[in-house]
C-alpha positions in Angstrom: 0.0 0.0 -0.1 1.5 3.3 -0.9 1.5 5.8 1.9 -0.4 8.3 -0.2 -3.5 6.1 0.1 -3.6 6.7 3.9 -5.4 10.0 4.4 -6.6 11.3 7.8 -10.1 12.0 6.5 -13.3 10.9 8.2 -15.5 8.0 7.0 -19.2 8.3 7.5 -20.0 9.5 11.0 -16.4 9.5 12.2 -14.5 12.6 11.6 -11.3 14.5 12.5 -9.2 11.4 12.1 -5.4 11.6 12.8 -3.0 8.8 11.9 0.1 7.8 13.8 2.2 4.6 14.2 2.8 2.5 17.4 5.2 -0.4 17.7 7.3 -2.3 20.2 9.3 -0.5 22.7 12.4 -2.7 22.2 13.9 -3.1 18.8 13.8 -6.6 17.2 16.9 -8.4 16.5 18.4 -7.4 13.1 17.5 -9.8 10.3 14.7 -11.5 12.1 11.9 -12.8 9.9 8.6 -14.6 10.3 7.7 -17.3 7.8 4.0 -17.8 7.0 2.7 -21.4 6.6 0.9 -22.7 3.5 -2.4 -22.1 5.4 -1.4 -18.5 6.1 -0.6 -17.9 2.5 -3.8 -19.4 1.2 -5.9 -17.0 3.2 -3.7 -13.9 2.7 -6.6 -11.9 0.9 -8.7 -11.9 3.9 -8.8 -9.4 6.9 -10.4 -9.8 10.4 -12.3 -7.0 12.0 -13.4 -6.3 15.6 -14.7 -3.3 17.4 -15.2 -3.0 21.2 -17.5 -0.1 22.5 -17.2 1.1 26.1 -19.4 3.4 28.1 -18.0 6.8 29.3 -17.5 5.9 33.0 -14.7 3.7 31.8 -13.3 5.9 29.2 -13.2 9.5 30.6 -9.8 9.3 32.0 -8.3 7.1 29.4 -5.8 9.1 27.2 -4.2 8.3 23.9 -0.8 8.0 25.9 -2.3 5.3 28.1 -3.6 3.3 25.1 -0.3 3.6 23.2 2.0 2.7 26.2 0.0 -0.5 26.6 0.4 -1.3 23.0 4.2 -0.8 23.2 4.0 -3.4 25.9 1.9 -5.8 23.7 4.0 -5.4 20.6 7.1 -6.2 22.7 5.8 -9.7 22.9 4.4 -10.0 19.4 6.8 -7.6 17.5 6.7 -9.6 14.3 3.1 -8.5 13.8 4.3 -4.9 13.4 6.8 -5.9 10.6 6.2 -5.7 6.9 5.7 -8.1 4.1 8.4 -8.8 1.5 8.9 -11.4 -1.2 11.7 -13.8 -1.7 13.3 -14.3 -5.0 10.9 -17.1 -5.4 8.0 -14.8 -5.0 7.0 -16.3 -1.5 5.8 -13.7 0.9 7.4 -13.4 4.3 7.4 -10.8 7.2 10.5 -8.9 7.8 10.5 -8.0 11.6 11.7 -4.5 11.0 9.6 -2.7 13.6 7.8 -0.5 11.2 4.7 -0.6 13.5 0.9 -0.8 13.5 -1.1 2.1 12.3 -2.9 4.0 15.0 -6.0 6.0 14.2 -7.8 8.6 16.3 -11.3 9.7 15.5 -14.4 11.4 16.8 -18.1 10.5 16.6 -20.9 13.0 17.0 -23.1 10.4 18.6 -23.3 9.1 22.3 -22.8 5.4 22.9 -26.4 5.0 23.7 -27.4 6.8 20.4 -24.9 4.6 18.5 -26.1 1.4 20.0 -29.9 2.2 19.5 -29.6 1.1 15.9 -30.8 -2.5 15.5 -28.4 -3.1 12.6 -25.0 -3.4 14.2 -23.2 -3.4 10.8 -22.7 0.4 11.3 -19.9 -0.6 13.5 -17.8 -1.0 10.4 -17.1 2.7 10.7 -15.3 2.0 14.0 -12.7 -0.1 12.1 -10.1 1.7 9.9 -9.1 -0.7 7.1 -6.8 -0.6 4.2 -5.7 -3.8 2.3 -2.2 -5.0 2.0 -0.4 -3.6 -1.1 0.3 -2.4 -3.8 3.6 -1.7 -2.0 4.1 -4.6 0.4 7.1 -2.9 2.4 4.8 0.0 3.2 1.7 -1.8 4.3 0.8 -2.2 8.0 -0.7 -5.6 9.0 -2.6 -4.1 11.9 -4.8 -0.9 12.1 -6.1 0.2 15.5 -8.8 2.9 15.6 -9.6 4.7 18.8 -13.0 6.5 18.5 -14.2 9.1 21.1 -18.0 9.4 21.3 -19.7 12.7 22.1 -20.5 11.5 25.6 -17.0 10.6 26.4 -17.4 6.8 25.5 -14.7 5.0 23.6 -14.5 2.4 20.8 -11.5 0.4 19.9 -11.5 -1.1 16.4 -9.0 -3.4 14.9 -8.3 -4.6 11.4 -6.0 -7.5 11.3 -4.3 -9.3 8.3 -5.5 -12.9 8.3 -2.0 -14.0 7.3 -0.8 -13.4 10.7 -3.5 -15.4 12.7 -7.1 -16.2 13.1 -10.0 -14.5 14.9 -9.1 -16.2 18.1 -5.7 -14.8 17.9 -6.9 -11.2 17.4 -9.1 -11.4 20.4 -6.3 -12.9 22.4 -4.0 -10.1 21.4 -6.6 -7.6 22.4 -7.1 -9.2 25.8 -3.4 -9.1 26.4 -3.4 -5.4 25.6 -6.3 -4.8 28.0 -4.2 -6.6 30.7 -1.2 -4.4 29.8 -3.4 -1.3 30.1 -4.0 -2.3 33.8 -0.3 -2.7 34.4 -0.5 -6.5 34.6 2.4 -8.6 33.3 1.7 -10.3 30.0 3.3 -13.2 28.0 2.6 -14.3 24.5 4.6 -17.4 23.6 6.3 -17.5 20.2 4.6 -19.4 17.4 6.7 -22.5 16.9 7.0 -24.3 13.6 5.5 -27.5 15.0 2.5 -25.7 16.5 1.7 -24.1 13.3 1.5 -27.3 11.3 -1.9 -28.9 10.7 -0.8 -32.5 10.3 -3.4 -34.9 9.0 -2.9 -38.5 9.9 -4.9 -39.5 6.9 -3.7 -37.2 4.1 -5.8 -36.8 0.9 -5.0 -35.6 -2.4 -8.5 -34.3 -3.1 -8.8 -30.6 -3.6 -10.5 -29.1 -0.5 -14.0 -27.9 -1.1 -13.6 -24.8 1.0 -11.0 -23.1 -1.1 -11.3 -21.4 -4.4 -8.5 -20.2 -6.8 -9.1 -16.6 -8.1 -7.4 -14.6 -10.9 -4.0 -13.2 -9.7 -4.2 -10.0 -7.7 -0.5 -9.3 -7.6 0.6 -7.2 -4.7 -2.7 -5.5 -4.0 -4.3 -8.1 -1.8 -8.1 -7.4 -2.4 -10.5 -10.3 -3.0 -12.0 -10.0 -6.6 -15.8 -10.0 -6.4 -18.3 -10.4 -9.4 -21.1 -9.2 -7.1 -21.7 -6.2 -4.9 -21.8 -7.4 -1.2 -23.9 -6.2 1.6 -23.8 -6.4 5.4 -26.5 -7.0 7.9 -26.1 -7.6 11.7 -28.7 -8.4 14.3 -29.2 -9.9 17.8 -31.5 -12.7 18.8 -32.5 -14.5 21.9 -31.8 -18.2 22.2 -34.9 -19.1 24.2 -37.3 -17.2 22.0 -35.8 -17.4 18.5 -33.6 -20.5 18.3 -34.7 -23.1 20.8 -38.2 -23.6 19.1 -36.6 -24.9 16.0 -34.6 -27.6 17.8 -36.0 -28.7 21.1 -33.5 -30.2 23.5 -33.6 -34.0 24.0 -33.3 -35.0 27.6 -30.2 -33.3 29.1 -28.6 -32.6 25.7 -27.4 -29.1 25.3 -28.8 -27.3 22.4 -26.2 -26.6 19.7 -26.9 -23.0 19.2 -24.4 -22.3 16.4 -25.4 -25.4 14.5 -29.1 -24.6 14.7 -28.6 -21.0 13.5 -26.3 -22.2 10.7 -28.9 -24.8 9.7 -31.8 -22.2 9.5 -29.7 -19.6 7.7 -28.4 -22.1 5.2 -32.0 -23.2 4.5 -33.2 -19.5 4.1 -30.3 -18.7 1.8 -31.0 -21.8 -0.3 -34.7 -20.8 -0.7 -33.5 -17.6 -2.2 -30.8 -18.9 -4.4 -32.7 -21.7 -5.8 -30.4 -22.7 -8.7 -27.8 -23.6 -8.0 -28.5 -24.3 -4.3 -25.6 -24.1 -1.8 -25.3 -27.7 -1.1 -21.7 -27.3 0.1 -20.8 -24.9 3.0 -17.7 -24.1 4.9 -17.6 -24.2 8.7 -14.7 -22.2 10.5 -14.5 -22.5 14.2 -12.2 -23.1 17.1 -10.1 -26.5 17.0 -11.7 -28.6 19.7 -8.2 -30.2 20.2 -6.7 -26.8 21.0 -7.2 -26.6 24.7 -4.1 -24.8 25.7 -4.8 -21.9 28.1 -1.9 -19.9 26.7 -1.9 -19.6 22.8 0.4 -18.0 20.4 -0.7 -15.8 17.5 -1.2 -18.2 14.6 -3.9 -19.6 12.2 -5.1 -22.5 14.2 -8.8 -22.3 13.4 -10.5 -25.4 12.0 -11.7 -25.0 8.4 -14.2 -27.7 7.5 -16.4 -28.5 4.6 -20.0 -29.8 4.6 -21.6 -31.3 1.6 -25.1 -32.8 1.3 -26.8 -34.7 -1.5 -30.3 -33.5 -0.8 -32.3 -30.2 -1.6 -31.3 -27.8 1.2 -34.3 -25.6 0.7 -36.7 -28.6 1.4 -34.6 -30.1 4.2 -35.4 -30.0 7.9 -33.3 -27.9 10.2 -32.5 -31.2 12.0 -31.1 -32.8 8.7 -28.8 -29.8 8.2 -27.7 -29.7 11.9 -26.7 -33.3 11.7 -24.8 -32.7 8.5 -22.9 -29.8 10.0 -21.9 -31.9 13.0 -20.1 -34.2 10.4 -18.0 -31.4 8.9 -14.6 -32.6 7.4 -11.5 -30.7 8.5 -9.6 -29.4 5.4 -6.8 -27.4 6.9 -4.1 -30.0 5.9 -5.3 -29.8 2.3 -5.4 -26.1 2.3 -2.0 -25.9 3.9 -0.6 -28.2 1.2 -2.0 -26.1 -1.6 -0.7 -22.9 -0.2 2.7 -24.4 0.5 3.0 -26.0 -2.9 2.6 -22.6 -4.7 4.5 -20.6 -2.2 2.1 -17.7 -2.2 2.4 -17.2 -5.9 -1.3 -18.1 -6.5 -4.3 -16.4 -5.0 -7.2 -18.0 -3.2 -10.4 -17.2 -1.4 -11.7 -19.2 1.7 -14.2 -17.0 3.4 -17.1 -16.9 0.9 -15.5 -19.4 -1.6 -18.6 -21.4 -0.6 -21.3 -20.1 1.8 -19.1 -19.8 5.0 -20.2 -19.9 8.7 -17.9 -18.7 11.4 -18.4 -19.8 15.0 -17.0 -17.5 17.5 -19.5 -18.5 20.2 -16.7 -19.9 22.4 -14.9 -16.7 22.6 -15.4 -14.7 25.7 -15.4 -11.3 23.9 -16.3 -9.5 27.1 -13.6 -10.7 29.2 -11.3 -8.0 27.8 -12.0 -5.4 30.5 -10.6 -2.0 30.0 -9.9 -0.2 33.3 -12.1 -2.8 34.9 -15.1 -2.5 32.6 -16.4 -4.9 30.0 -17.4 -3.6 26.6 -21.0 -2.7 26.2 -21.0 -4.1 22.7 -18.6 -6.0 20.4 -18.6 -6.3 16.7 -16.9 -9.1 14.6 -16.6 -9.4 10.9 -14.2 -10.4 8.0 -13.1 -8.2 5.0 -12.5 -9.8 1.6 -15.5 -12.1 1.3 -16.1 -14.2 -1.8 -19.4 -14.0 -3.7 -21.0 -17.0 -1.9 -21.2 -15.0 1.4 -20.4 -15.1 5.0 -22.3 -15.6 8.3 -20.4 -14.9 11.7 -22.0 -16.0 14.9 -20.8 -14.7 18.3 -21.9 -14.2 21.9 -23.8 -10.8 22.7 -23.4 -8.9 25.9 -26.4 -10.8 27.3 -25.5 -14.4 27.7 -28.9 -15.6 26.5 -28.4 -13.8 23.2 -26.3 -14.3 20.0 -25.2 -11.8 17.4 -25.5 -12.8 13.6 -23.3 -10.8 11.2 -24.0 -11.5 7.5 -22.2 -10.6 4.4 -24.2 -11.5 1.3 -24.6 -10.3 -2.4 -26.7 -7.2 -2.2 -29.2 -8.6 -4.5 -30.1 -11.4 -2.0 -30.1 -9.6 1.2 -33.7 -8.4 1.4 -35.1 -11.6 0.3 -32.9 -13.5 2.8 -34.3 -11.2 5.5 -37.9 -12.0 4.3 -37.1 -15.7 5.0 -35.7 -14.8 8.3 -39.1 -13.2 9.2 -40.9 -16.3 8.3 -38.6 -18.3 10.7 -39.2 -15.7 13.4 -35.5 -14.7 13.6 -36.2 -11.0 13.0 -39.3 -8.8 13.5 -41.7 -8.5 10.7 
């Protein structure tokens, strides 16, 4: 990305934007590099987004200096994330740990937090996340953008845009929670990402191309997902007991699989709208159930699985779709092999290559207390979605609720929302 592309201009309701840079307090060893895995390279066109909104009683005494000082501490532990991408003679991208820093953006909003959160569609939170893609000049492109937005009432929002090549959504929220601890003066520790830890070894390797990845036309050094359709966002909350449970009553003491039920309902609704061809194959991205380590490093450890059915989705029962989702096949090893074999010279899409569902329900988004206060609201999304669309599901501030963030072709969105009304997911 050329530096001329970064301008301190407002976007939408955010104004008076000022850009600076923040990095590690200690210099990284000269010549240090970070080598992406094949999986990292295969998802290099995607970016993860998050926004945390706090009420004014937490934020009034919090200054930019406080925020940046804690970031210096955080980046001391994960300094490679503030480096820059370069290419080897073979064309393979790698991160040069040259301490160029993350981009820090200050902005103001002429709404109070209460006014901002009064809107039922939370996709407006996109304005709280400053984003620029990697490229076209790799050595000048930050991998992390942090936006600090001050609301009219004194409340604060912290928005992050995070290049997926560095790590998954769980890594992003882990890094943010470390920053929140550093802000309180607590000691933090982020272990290095080892080569062994970053390998997704498959005991039964297959040479079949993974269903969840799609090759796209070359994008060169401007890492933007090519789209044939205009995409649209829609975000809403729903109560588990009122909106979800009726579609899948619990049997005995079985716990209701909330994410699977929601994914099944939404899959069915989208299939009704798309008709031909139906989305009979979907991708499920979620936390690896075997990754139980309490201390994790920054990496792409998320499970990327594929689900394929041989029956009409639009006519299927939610139960049939839920049972199919439970049998999802992990495809990380195949994706890693493809990314490794081309060395990053080819370009792929994972999120939205097939209709994609991301399960962040296991992430405690509200544990990241800033100055002892939990966020009033959290927003999660992905930038760079393929034409088949994306659905992200995560916990709301109220434990009995879930948030659904959708990115779909604009031509489909209103009809999908109409199907949601029929299922009672959103109000008529």
